[in-house]
C-alpha positions as a Python dict, from the first residue, in 0.01 Angstrom:
ca = {
    (1, 'M'): (0, 0, 0),
    (2, 'T'): (120, -125, -335),
    (3, 'T'): (86, 132, -612),
    (4, 'Y'): (63, 63, -983),
    (5, 'A'): (424, 177, -1024),
    (6, 'S'): (550, -60, -753),
    (7, 'R'): (376, -374, -878),
    (8, 'P'): (602, -664, -971),
    (9, 'A'): (711, -688, -1335),
    (10, 'W'): (521, -1015, -1384),
    (11, 'D'): (200, -842, -1276),
    (12, 'L'): (258, -561, -1524),
    (13, 'R'): (317, -814, -1797),
    (14, 'S'): (-2, -1004, -1714),
    (15, 'V'): (-203, -683, -1715),
    (16, 'T'): (-51, -585, -2048),
    (17, 'R'): (-122, -927, -2196),
    (18, 'A'): (-482, -913, -2074),
    (19, 'R'): (-531, -572, -2231),
    (20, 'L'): (-380, -685, -2560),
    (21, 'A'): (-562, -1019, -2577),
    (22, 'V'): (-898, -876, -2680),
    (23, 'P'): (-781, -646, -2963),
    (24, 'L'): (-534, -905, -3090),
    (25, 'G'): (-794, -1180, -3080),
    (26, 'L'): (-1053, -967, -3257),
    (27, 'A'): (-795, -859, -3513),
    (28, 'A'): (-717, -1225, -3585),
    (29, 'L'): (-1085, -1310, -3626),
    (30, 'T'): (-1137, -1007, -3848),
    (31, 'L'): (-844, -1113, -4066),
    (32, 'L'): (-998, -1462, -4090),
    (33, 'S'): (-1325, -1300, -4191),
    (34, 'L'): (-1139, -1092, -4450),
    (35, 'A'): (-979, -1403, -4598),
    (36, 'L'): (-1318, -1574, -4626),
    (37, 'R'): (-1499, -1272, -4769),
    (38, 'T'): (-1281, -1140, -5051),
    (39, 'N'): (-1272, -1431, -5295),
    (40, 'E'): (-1560, -1320, -5519),
    (41, 'L'): (-1550, -941, -5499),
    (42, 'G'): (-1473, -901, -5868),
    (43, 'I'): (-1740, -1118, -6035),
    (44, 'G'): (-2002, -955, -6258),
    (45, 'F'): (-2297, -765, -6115),
    (46, 'W'): (-2640, -920, -6114),
    (47, 'I'): (-2976, -740, -6138),
    (48, 'D'): (-2994, -592, -5787),
    (49, 'E'): (-2633, -476, -5783),
    (50, 'G'): (-2682, -296, -6112),
    (51, 'L'): (-2975, -117, -5949),
    (52, 'S'): (-2760, -27, -5647),
    (53, 'V'): (-2511, 153, -5869),
    (54, 'G'): (-2779, 301, -6095),
    (55, 'I'): (-2972, 451, -5804),
    (56, 'S'): (-2667, 567, -5608),
    (57, 'D'): (-2482, 715, -5905),
    (58, 'R'): (-2686, 1036, -5915),
    (59, 'P'): (-2700, 1352, -5699),
    (60, 'L'): (-2781, 1278, -5336),
    (61, 'S'): (-3096, 1490, -5350),
    (62, 'D'): (-3231, 1282, -5640),
    (63, 'I'): (-3199, 944, -5465),
    (64, 'P'): (-3516, 965, -5250),
    (65, 'H'): (-3730, 1051, -5554),
    (66, 'A'): (-3581, 762, -5755),
    (67, 'L'): (-3667, 524, -5472),
    (68, 'R'): (-4036, 608, -5505),
    (69, 'L'): (-4013, 398, -5822),
    (70, 'D'): (-3802, 123, -5667),
    (71, 'G'): (-3965, 55, -5330),
    (72, 'S'): (-3659, 67, -5102),
    (73, 'P'): (-3554, 300, -4817),
    (74, 'P'): (-3265, 542, -4885),
    (75, 'L'): (-2986, 496, -4628),
    (76, 'Y'): (-2778, 234, -4809),
    (77, 'Y'): (-2797, 420, -5140),
    (78, 'L'): (-2696, 748, -4978),
    (79, 'L'): (-2398, 579, -4814),
    (80, 'L'): (-2306, 402, -5138),
    (81, 'H'): (-2320, 734, -5326),
    (82, 'V'): (-2062, 883, -5088),
    (83, 'W'): (-1859, 561, -5093),
    (84, 'M'): (-1844, 550, -5475),
    (85, 'S'): (-1744, 916, -5493),
    (86, 'V'): (-1433, 820, -5293),
    (87, 'F'): (-1352, 467, -5408),
    (88, 'G'): (-1506, 444, -5755),
    (89, 'T'): (-1770, 225, -5918),
    (90, 'S'): (-1583, -96, -5999),
    (91, 'E'): (-1733, -422, -5880),
    (92, 'E'): (-1472, -450, -5604),
    (93, 'A'): (-1519, -90, -5492),
    (94, 'V'): (-1898, -111, -5477),
    (95, 'R'): (-1894, -435, -5281),
    (96, 'A'): (-1625, -311, -5042),
    (97, 'L'): (-1888, -112, -4851),
    (98, 'S'): (-2069, -438, -4768),
    (99, 'L'): (-1735, -601, -4687),
    (100, 'V'): (-1656, -331, -4430),
    (101, 'C'): (-1997, -385, -4266),
    (102, 'A'): (-1947, -762, -4249),
    (103, 'L'): (-1597, -724, -4103),
    (104, 'A'): (-1724, -473, -3846),
    (105, 'A'): (-1984, -731, -3739),
    (106, 'V'): (-1706, -938, -3578),
    (107, 'P'): (-1595, -693, -3305),
    (108, 'V'): (-1949, -559, -3269),
    (109, 'A'): (-2083, -911, -3207),
    (110, 'F'): (-1812, -959, -2943),
    (111, 'W'): (-1906, -631, -2777),
    (112, 'A'): (-2278, -708, -2777),
    (113, 'A'): (-2255, -1068, -2651),
    (114, 'N'): (-1986, -980, -2395),
    (115, 'M'): (-2204, -704, -2254),
    (116, 'L'): (-2517, -921, -2235),
    (117, 'F'): (-2379, -1268, -2157),
    (118, 'G'): (-2014, -1238, -2056),
    (119, 'A'): (-1670, -1260, -2216),
    (120, 'R'): (-1693, -1629, -2311),
    (121, 'A'): (-2015, -1565, -2503),
    (122, 'G'): (-1852, -1260, -2662),
    (123, 'W'): (-1577, -1473, -2811),
    (124, 'M'): (-1824, -1738, -2922),
    (125, 'A'): (-2038, -1476, -3099),
    (126, 'A'): (-1733, -1318, -3260),
    (127, 'V'): (-1622, -1654, -3404),
    (128, 'L'): (-1973, -1719, -3534),
    (129, 'A'): (-1987, -1374, -3693),
    (130, 'A'): (-1645, -1422, -3856),
    (131, 'T'): (-1746, -1752, -4018),
    (132, 'N'): (-2120, -1702, -4074),
    (133, 'P'): (-2190, -1802, -4438),
    (134, 'F'): (-2478, -1555, -4473),
    (135, 'L'): (-2245, -1266, -4390),
    (136, 'T'): (-1974, -1419, -4610),
    (137, 'R'): (-2210, -1416, -4906),
    (138, 'F'): (-2347, -1067, -4858),
    (139, 'A'): (-2011, -917, -4769),
    (140, 'Q'): (-1946, -968, -5141),
    (141, 'E'): (-2268, -821, -5274),
    (142, 'G'): (-2336, -458, -5353),
    (143, 'R'): (-2658, -448, -5152),
    (144, 'M'): (-2771, -343, -4804),
    (145, 'Y'): (-2789, -681, -4632),
    (146, 'A'): (-2452, -670, -4452),
    (147, 'L'): (-2534, -319, -4331),
    (148, 'V'): (-2874, -414, -4191),
    (149, 'A'): (-2723, -719, -4018),
    (150, 'L'): (-2459, -498, -3853),
    (151, 'L'): (-2721, -249, -3736),
    (152, 'A'): (-2933, -534, -3598),
    (153, 'I'): (-2646, -651, -3375),
    (154, 'I'): (-2628, -305, -3220),
    (155, 'A'): (-3007, -295, -3185),
    (156, 'C'): (-3006, -631, -3004),
    (157, 'A'): (-2744, -508, -2759),
    (158, 'A'): (-2936, -186, -2696),
    (159, 'F'): (-3262, -379, -2648),
    (160, 'G'): (-3101, -617, -2401),
    (161, 'R'): (-2951, -338, -2193),
    (162, 'A'): (-3264, -123, -2207),
    (163, 'F'): (-3522, -387, -2114),
    (164, 'T'): (-3370, -703, -1966),
    (165, 'G'): (-3117, -569, -1715),
    (166, 'D'): (-3147, -469, -1352),
    (167, 'D'): (-3010, -119, -1404),
    (168, 'S'): (-3194, 191, -1290),
    (169, 'A'): (-3426, 371, -1528),
    (170, 'R'): (-3172, 650, -1567),
    (171, 'A'): (-2900, 402, -1662),
    (172, 'R'): (-3125, 228, -1915),
    (173, 'R'): (-3241, 546, -2086),
    (174, 'P'): (-2924, 598, -2298),
    (175, 'W'): (-2965, 243, -2426),
    (176, 'A'): (-3326, 317, -2519),
    (177, 'I'): (-3207, 618, -2716),
    (178, 'A'): (-2945, 400, -2885),
    (179, 'L'): (-3220, 153, -2971),
    (180, 'A'): (-3431, 433, -3120),
    (181, 'V'): (-3147, 552, -3342),
    (182, 'T'): (-3048, 200, -3452),
    (183, 'L'): (-3405, 88, -3526),
    (184, 'A'): (-3459, 404, -3730),
    (185, 'A'): (-3136, 336, -3921),
    (186, 'M'): (-3255, -19, -3993),
    (187, 'L'): (-3592, 111, -4114),
    (188, 'Y'): (-3411, 351, -4345),
    (189, 'T'): (-3204, 59, -4477),
    (190, 'H'): (-3452, -222, -4552),
    (191, 'N'): (-3828, -257, -4525),
    (192, 'W'): (-3807, -594, -4347),
    (193, 'A'): (-3672, -399, -4051),
    (194, 'L'): (-4041, -328, -3987),
    (195, 'F'): (-4079, -694, -3886),
    (196, 'F'): (-3772, -675, -3663),
    (197, 'A'): (-3896, -357, -3495),
    (198, 'T'): (-4242, -509, -3449),
    (199, 'A'): (-4090, -820, -3293),
    (200, 'C'): (-3891, -602, -3054),
    (201, 'G'): (-4210, -416, -2966),
    (202, 'V'): (-4402, -737, -2898),
    (203, 'V'): (-4130, -867, -2667),
    (204, 'W'): (-4118, -531, -2487),
    (205, 'L'): (-4496, -543, -2433),
    (206, 'F'): (-4466, -895, -2293),
    (207, 'L'): (-4203, -777, -2045),
    (208, 'L'): (-4415, -475, -1961),
    (209, 'F'): (-4725, -676, -1877),
    (210, 'R'): (-4525, -922, -1666),
    (211, 'A'): (-4368, -642, -1462),
    (212, 'H'): (-4523, -472, -1161),
    (213, 'G'): (-4503, -142, -978),
    (214, 'E'): (-4194, 70, -1028),
    (215, 'R'): (-4044, -183, -1269),
    (216, 'R'): (-4346, -154, -1499),
    (217, 'R'): (-4331, 227, -1494),
    (218, 'D'): (-3959, 218, -1576),
    (219, 'L'): (-4014, -25, -1864),
    (220, 'L'): (-4296, 191, -1998),
    (221, 'T'): (-4086, 507, -1991),
    (222, 'T'): (-3785, 333, -2142),
    (223, 'G'): (-4000, 180, -2416),
    (224, 'L'): (-4149, 515, -2505),
    (225, 'F'): (-3798, 653, -2548),
    (226, 'G'): (-3690, 356, -2760),
    (227, 'F'): (-3987, 287, -2982),
    (228, 'G'): (-4134, 636, -2975),
    (229, 'G'): (-3796, 781, -3068),
    (230, 'A'): (-3757, 536, -3357),
    (231, 'L'): (-4103, 630, -3486),
    (232, 'V'): (-4028, 1003, -3467),
    (233, 'L'): (-3701, 955, -3657),
    (234, 'Y'): (-3872, 740, -3921),
    (235, 'L'): (-4175, 968, -3969),
    (236, 'P'): (-4022, 1175, -4256),
    (237, 'W'): (-4000, 861, -4470),
    (238, 'V'): (-4342, 718, -4378),
    (239, 'P'): (-4531, 893, -4665),
    (240, 'T'): (-4286, 743, -4913),
    (241, 'T'): (-4318, 400, -4752),
    (242, 'L'): (-4697, 417, -4781),
    (243, 'Y'): (-4671, 525, -5145),
    (244, 'Q'): (-4431, 240, -5220),
    (245, 'A'): (-4655, -12, -5044),
    (246, 'A'): (-4949, 99, -5258),
    (247, 'H'): (-4768, 111, -5592),
    (248, 'T'): (-4450, -103, -5593),
    (249, 'G'): (-4431, -417, -5377),
    (250, 'A'): (-4260, -734, -5501),
    (251, 'P'): (-4464, -870, -5796),
    (252, 'W'): (-4175, -1103, -5878),
    (253, 'S'): (-4235, -1299, -5557),
    (254, 'E'): (-4480, -1577, -5470),
    (255, 'A'): (-4627, -1659, -5129),
    (256, 'P'): (-4362, -1871, -4952),
    (257, 'P'): (-4453, -2226, -4849),
    (258, 'V'): (-4412, -2353, -4492),
    (259, 'I'): (-4083, -2517, -4590),
    (260, 'A'): (-3939, -2171, -4658),
    (261, 'L'): (-4018, -2072, -4299),
    (262, 'L'): (-3870, -2393, -4158),
    (263, 'A'): (-3557, -2354, -4371),
    (264, 'S'): (-3493, -1994, -4267),
    (265, 'P'): (-3253, -2080, -3976),
    (266, 'G'): (-3039, -2269, -4226),
    (267, 'Q'): (-3036, -1969, -4456),
    (268, 'M'): (-2923, -1739, -4175),
    (269, 'L'): (-2674, -1968, -4001),
    (270, 'G'): (-2565, -2206, -4275),
    (271, 'S'): (-2739, -2531, -4348),
    (272, 'Y'): (-2473, -2747, -4181),
    (273, 'A'): (-2365, -2513, -3903),
    (274, 'Q'): (-2722, -2477, -3784),
    (275, 'V'): (-2734, -2842, -3674),
    (276, 'A'): (-2435, -2801, -3443),
    (277, 'L'): (-2562, -2466, -3317),
    (278, 'I'): (-2917, -2578, -3246),
    (279, 'L'): (-2814, -2897, -3065),
    (280, 'V'): (-2525, -2761, -2861),
    (281, 'A'): (-2641, -2405, -2807),
    (282, 'G'): (-2983, -2541, -2714),
    (283, 'A'): (-2823, -2745, -2436),
    (284, 'G'): (-2640, -2437, -2311),
    (285, 'L'): (-2953, -2224, -2320),
    (286, 'G'): (-3131, -2493, -2121),
    (287, 'K'): (-2875, -2448, -1844),
    (288, 'L'): (-2901, -2071, -1872),
    (289, 'W'): (-3279, -2082, -1834),
    (290, 'T'): (-3292, -2338, -1551),
    (291, 'G'): (-3483, -2199, -1255),
    (292, 'S'): (-3548, -1828, -1228),
    (293, 'L'): (-3409, -1637, -1524),
    (294, 'S'): (-3098, -1429, -1461),
    (295, 'R'): (-3033, -1108, -1652),
    (296, 'A'): (-2839, -1307, -1912),
    (297, 'G'): (-3119, -1563, -1932),
    (298, 'R'): (-3381, -1293, -1984),
    (299, 'A'): (-3171, -1133, -2257),
    (300, 'A'): (-3120, -1466, -2436),
    (301, 'A'): (-3491, -1549, -2417),
    (302, 'C'): (-3586, -1206, -2551),
    (303, 'L'): (-3339, -1216, -2841),
    (304, 'L'): (-3447, -1566, -2940),
    (305, 'A'): (-3809, -1451, -2936),
    (306, 'I'): (-3719, -1148, -3150),
    (307, 'A'): (-3542, -1371, -3404),
    (308, 'L'): (-3835, -1613, -3431),
    (309, 'L'): (-4102, -1343, -3436),
    (310, 'T'): (-3919, -1145, -3704),
    (311, 'V'): (-3917, -1438, -3945),
    (312, 'V'): (-4270, -1553, -3862),
    (313, 'L'): (-4411, -1202, -3911),
    (314, 'A'): (-4232, -1173, -4245),
    (315, 'W'): (-4368, -1512, -4354),
    (316, 'I'): (-4725, -1425, -4252),
    (317, 'S'): (-4703, -1088, -4426),
    (318, 'S'): (-4581, -1260, -4743),
    (319, 'Q'): (-4887, -1483, -4742),
    (320, 'L'): (-5098, -1169, -4772),
    (321, 'S'): (-4868, -967, -4998),
    (322, 'P'): (-4581, -1182, -5134),
    (323, 'A'): (-4240, -1026, -5073),
    (324, 'W'): (-4025, -1318, -4959),
    (325, 'A'): (-3658, -1356, -5046),
    (326, 'N'): (-3394, -1542, -4846),
    (327, 'R'): (-3157, -1245, -4864),
    (328, 'Y'): (-3410, -1037, -4670),
    (329, 'L'): (-3348, -1264, -4371),
    (330, 'A'): (-3050, -1041, -4294),
    (331, 'V'): (-3272, -872, -4032),
    (332, 'G'): (-3287, -1195, -3830),
    (333, 'V'): (-2922, -1301, -3837),
    (334, 'A'): (-2804, -1083, -3546),
    (335, 'P'): (-3021, -1217, -3262),
    (336, 'L'): (-2947, -1575, -3367),
    (337, 'L'): (-2571, -1512, -3365),
    (338, 'L'): (-2583, -1355, -3019),
    (339, 'V'): (-2811, -1622, -2874),
    (340, 'G'): (-2594, -1889, -3036),
    (341, 'G'): (-2288, -1741, -2871),
    (342, 'A'): (-2464, -1737, -2534),
    (343, 'G'): (-2584, -2094, -2567),
    (344, 'L'): (-2241, -2223, -2666),
    (345, 'A'): (-2080, -2034, -2379),
    (346, 'Y'): (-2310, -2199, -2125),
    (347, 'A'): (-2267, -2546, -2277),
    (348, 'G'): (-1919, -2590, -2127),
    (349, 'R'): (-1672, -2811, -2316),
    (350, 'L'): (-1949, -2930, -2540),
    (351, 'G'): (-1995, -2566, -2642),
    (352, 'I'): (-1632, -2540, -2751),
    (353, 'A'): (-1668, -2853, -2962),
    (354, 'G'): (-1992, -2721, -3109),
    (355, 'L'): (-1827, -2388, -3190),
    (356, 'I'): (-1541, -2559, -3370),
    (357, 'V'): (-1781, -2766, -3578),
    (358, 'A'): (-2011, -2472, -3655),
    (359, 'A'): (-1719, -2242, -3745),
    (360, 'A'): (-1552, -2503, -3965),
    (361, 'L'): (-1873, -2584, -4150),
    (362, 'G'): (-1964, -2216, -4182),
    (363, 'A'): (-1620, -2124, -4315),
    (364, 'G'): (-1653, -2397, -4577),
    (365, 'Q'): (-1962, -2235, -4730),
    (366, 'T'): (-1835, -1971, -4969),
    (367, 'A'): (-2006, -1695, -5166),
    (368, 'P'): (-2135, -1767, -5518),
    (369, 'D'): (-1866, -1742, -5785),
    (370, 'D'): (-2123, -1644, -6051),
    (371, 'K'): (-2435, -1431, -6022),
    (372, 'S'): (-2519, -1343, -6381),
    (373, 'N'): (-2377, -1359, -6732),
    (374, 'V'): (-2472, -997, -6809),
    (375, 'R'): (-2110, -882, -6801),
    (376, 'D'): (-2002, -1156, -7042),
    (377, 'V'): (-2290, -1084, -7278),
    (378, 'A'): (-2226, -708, -7268),
    (379, 'E'): (-1855, -758, -7339),
    (380, 'A'): (-1944, -975, -7638),
    (381, 'I'): (-2200, -743, -7801),
    (382, 'G'): (-2073, -406, -7676),
    (383, 'P'): (-1805, -349, -7943),
    (384, 'S'): (-2068, -378, -8220),
    (385, 'L'): (-2299, -115, -8069),
    (386, 'R'): (-2277, 258, -8138),
    (387, 'A'): (-2439, 566, -7990),
    (388, 'G'): (-2806, 567, -8086),
    (389, 'D'): (-2836, 190, -8111),
    (390, 'V'): (-3111, 36, -7899),
    (391, 'V'): (-3082, -225, -7623),
    (392, 'L'): (-3426, -369, -7551),
    (393, 'S'): (-3451, -583, -7238),
    (394, 'T'): (-3768, -788, -7204),
    (395, 'Q'): (-3685, -821, -6834),
    (396, 'P'): (-3704, -454, -6730),
    (397, 'E'): (-3506, -491, -6409),
    (398, 'Q'): (-3197, -600, -6610),
    (399, 'V'): (-3156, -253, -6765),
    (400, 'S'): (-2940, -106, -6487),
    (401, 'A'): (-2688, -391, -6503),
    (402, 'L'): (-2678, -371, -6883),
    (403, 'R'): (-2628, 6, -6861),
    (404, 'Y'): (-2330, -48, -6630),
    (405, 'Y'): (-2145, -266, -6882),
    (406, 'L'): (-2255, -142, -7225),
    (407, 'P'): (-2104, 158, -7410),
    (408, 'K'): (-2231, 504, -7328),
    (409, 'G'): (-2474, 652, -7577),
    (410, 'V'): (-2686, 345, -7646),
    (411, 'K'): (-3056, 383, -7584),
    (412, 'F'): (-3258, 150, -7364),
    (413, 'A'): (-3611, 19, -7393),
    (414, 'T'): (-3822, -244, -7220),
    (415, 'L'): (-4159, -406, -7278),
    (416, 'T'): (-4330, -74, -7199),
    (417, 'G'): (-4121, 128, -7445),
    (418, 'P'): (-3819, 362, -7420),
    (419, 'V'): (-3657, 402, -7078),
    (420, 'E'): (-3598, 756, -6955),
    (421, 'D'): (-3397, 666, -6643),
    (422, 'S'): (-3188, 354, -6702),
    (423, 'G'): (-3050, 357, -6347),
    (424, 'V'): (-3372, 250, -6175),
    (425, 'T'): (-3660, 13, -6246),
    (426, 'D'): (-4005, 165, -6229),
    (427, 'W'): (-4201, -92, -6026),
    (428, 'R'): (-4507, 131, -5982),
    (429, 'D'): (-4815, -73, -6071),
    (430, 'G'): (-4571, -283, -6269),
    (431, 'T'): (-4783, -592, -6322),
    (432, 'E'): (-5080, -389, -6447),
    (433, 'R'): (-4862, -189, -6687),
    (434, 'L'): (-4690, -504, -6812),
    (435, 'R'): (-5021, -680, -6865),
    (436, 'A'): (-5138, -391, -7084),
    (437, 'T'): (-4840, -414, -7320),
    (438, 'S'): (-4840, -563, -7670),
    (439, 'A'): (-4575, -589, -7937),
    (440, 'P'): (-4772, -388, -8201),
    (441, 'R'): (-4834, -107, -7954),
    (442, 'D'): (-4504, -94, -7762),
    (443, 'L'): (-4237, -267, -7972),
    (444, 'K'): (-4332, -147, -8322),
    (445, 'P'): (-4280, 227, -8242),
    (446, 'V'): (-3928, 149, -8120),
    (447, 'L'): (-3851, -43, -8438),
    (448, 'D'): (-4007, 221, -8662),
    (449, 'A'): (-3800, 500, -8504),
    (450, 'M'): (-3472, 331, -8590),
    (451, 'K'): (-3279, 426, -8903),
    (452, 'P'): (-3128, 182, -9154),
    (453, 'G'): (-2789, 68, -9034),
    (454, 'Q'): (-2876, 100, -8668),
    (455, 'R'): (-2866, -203, -8443),
    (456, 'L'): (-3103, -338, -8182),
    (457, 'A'): (-2996, -583, -7914),
    (458, 'L'): (-3291, -785, -7784),
    (459, 'V'): (-3191, -911, -7439),
    (460, 'Q'): (-3411, -1186, -7296),
    (461, 'P'): (-3394, -1400, -6984),
    (462, 'I'): (-3295, -1760, -7039),
    (463, 'I'): (-3548, -1980, -6861),
    (464, 'F'): (-3425, -2317, -6741),
    (465, 'D'): (-3694, -2385, -6481),
    (466, 'I'): (-4041, -2256, -6565),
    (467, 'R'): (-4150, -2313, -6203),
    (468, 'R'): (-3946, -2008, -6102),
    (469, 'W'): (-4136, -1790, -6350),
    (470, 'R'): (-4492, -1821, -6220),
    (471, 'A'): (-4522, -1508, -6008),
    (472, 'P'): (-4739, -1233, -6165),
    (473, 'W'): (-4441, -1029, -6288),
    (474, 'T'): (-4211, -1312, -6395),
    (475, 'E'): (-4486, -1497, -6582),
    (476, 'L'): (-4564, -1185, -6784),
    (477, 'V'): (-4194, -1134, -6857),
    (478, 'R'): (-4171, -1493, -6979),
    (479, 'L'): (-4475, -1463, -7205),
    (480, 'R'): (-4389, -1118, -7342),
    (481, 'S'): (-4031, -1222, -7410),
    (482, 'A'): (-4154, -1494, -7646),
    (483, 'E'): (-4401, -1252, -7811),
    (484, 'W'): (-4142, -977, -7862),
    (485, 'S'): (-3888, -1223, -8002),
    (486, 'Q'): (-4139, -1364, -8249),
    (487, 'Y'): (-4258, -1018, -8356),
    (488, 'L'): (-3901, -902, -8420),
    (489, 'S'): (-3813, -1216, -8618),
    (490, 'N'): (-4119, -1155, -8839),
    (491, 'D'): (-4010, -799, -8920),
    (492, 'R'): (-3825, -829, -9251),
    (493, 'R'): (-3663, -491, -9210),
    (494, 'F'): (-3420, -651, -8961),
    (495, 'S'): (-3159, -921, -9007),
    (496, 'V'): (-2974, -1110, -8734),
    (497, 'A'): (-2610, -1010, -8692),
    (498, 'A'): (-2509, -1200, -8378),
    (499, 'Q'): (-2634, -1396, -8082),
    (500, 'E'): (-2469, -1425, -7741),
    (501, 'P'): (-2436, -1676, -7585),
    (502, 'E'): (-2464, -1921, -7868),
    (503, 'L'): (-2624, -2263, -7834),
    (504, 'P'): (-2583, -2482, -7636),
    (505, 'I'): (-2637, -2247, -7343),
    (506, 'E'): (-2455, -2315, -7017),
    (507, 'R'): (-2676, -2323, -6709),
    (508, 'R'): (-2596, -2014, -6498),
    (509, 'P'): (-2776, -1799, -6239),
    (510, 'N'): (-2989, -1513, -6374),
    (511, 'P'): (-2884, -1576, -6735),
    (512, 'V'): (-2973, -1365, -7039),
    (513, 'Q'): (-2928, -1403, -7413),
    (514, 'A'): (-2879, -1112, -7653),
    (515, 'T'): (-2983, -1122, -8018),
    (516, 'V'): (-2833, -834, -8217),
    (517, 'V'): (-3022, -734, -8533),
    (518, 'V'): (-2948, -468, -8794),
    (519, 'K'): (-3215, -257, -8960),
    (520, 'T'): (-3155, -295, -9332),
    (521, 'R'): (-3436, -76, -9469),
    (522, 'D'): (-3729, 144, -9366),
}
């Protein structure tokens, strides 16, 4: 009998090469991902990233209470708090947490697809994850979207192993527990995970009702472990979620049209890459689903259903209570990547060609090189401001980003008056409170409290396209901005000292303009 020690040298070398191929290949793909996802780490923060730092840069125990005003779950902010305590609060340091999550998605996608569909699909999914433009963009943003996408990949793998395989109930139970933990982590990361979890539950119920006898009992028990466990883990946050749903919401959003739903695959996969993926992966999935479904076929069908249901549920919910944003589609990226990898793997040579096209097109779509001019504006007006001067933002959610860049000691105010906590936006009943404001009632006391010689910086959004400012919140911000500006210009106690940027104004994303005035007399 030939032992391991007596095997020929060529056999040892082949075994060694086989063992090294996977880590070396994944390392190469991760390095490619790193090269694609570090070009814009240092650009200025925009509104949401300023809020990320403002909420996280406080004691851990204070974060959950602050989020009652904001409307988000706490996990990302808790992680970012710890991350910033180690690596600092620079733009690059804050975004590096998202970068790590996006890089980790490459080997995790390989692991998940390899386990569900085989090694070829694993490599296909890893390449797609390394070049996915959605992950490239949000790897360079100080928000939770890369984290929730990473968690969703793990959840998809756990779902597939728990409910679509032929393993015994005992073998599936650890995967159900993994699903419970991962779903709970997603729910603690972003509220749209509720749609993902619901989609998983619907697909599980479909499988349950199609099963019979012992198989049905096993699926029922496994599902109770998975979904019941996730619910138990999420229960402590449920009262806060209900409070947020009643008082915060997304008043800045409008009900999305049908075109937003139809365009969602392009948002998640890349507008060009999706064509190659849908055509080629669709052909491969057709082969995979021919005849009676295998374990891999069942897993692919379930994950595709989860992806579609997640987005459709989110779209329907946003018709009733608008809360649609393309960045929230992070919860649906994972199942599409894994199903895409499976489809390409089963498409043969055509799948390789499709992968090359999809990867090349995806790699060509880079992250935005500009998100806001707040940093530029703050650097221009900051040297003229002193402790006690007032920065009044007519777009309340800009305060946290302004606070990040402006000198310490300046005071902040918004349309509703002075701001006590400049690190978080108070969205509670925001539209109603904003509608009740008026310049004589809310702006005049701020102006009256200032002393001669003090400065006020009125920061207003620059509106290029009025169609984007028609939601309840944004329309009020637009109208009140004009009212506040006019009221201040009519107050002869103040004279204009500077304006940034000056006319003509360059078209940029999320732009603001600051008008600095000096109080000359009481």
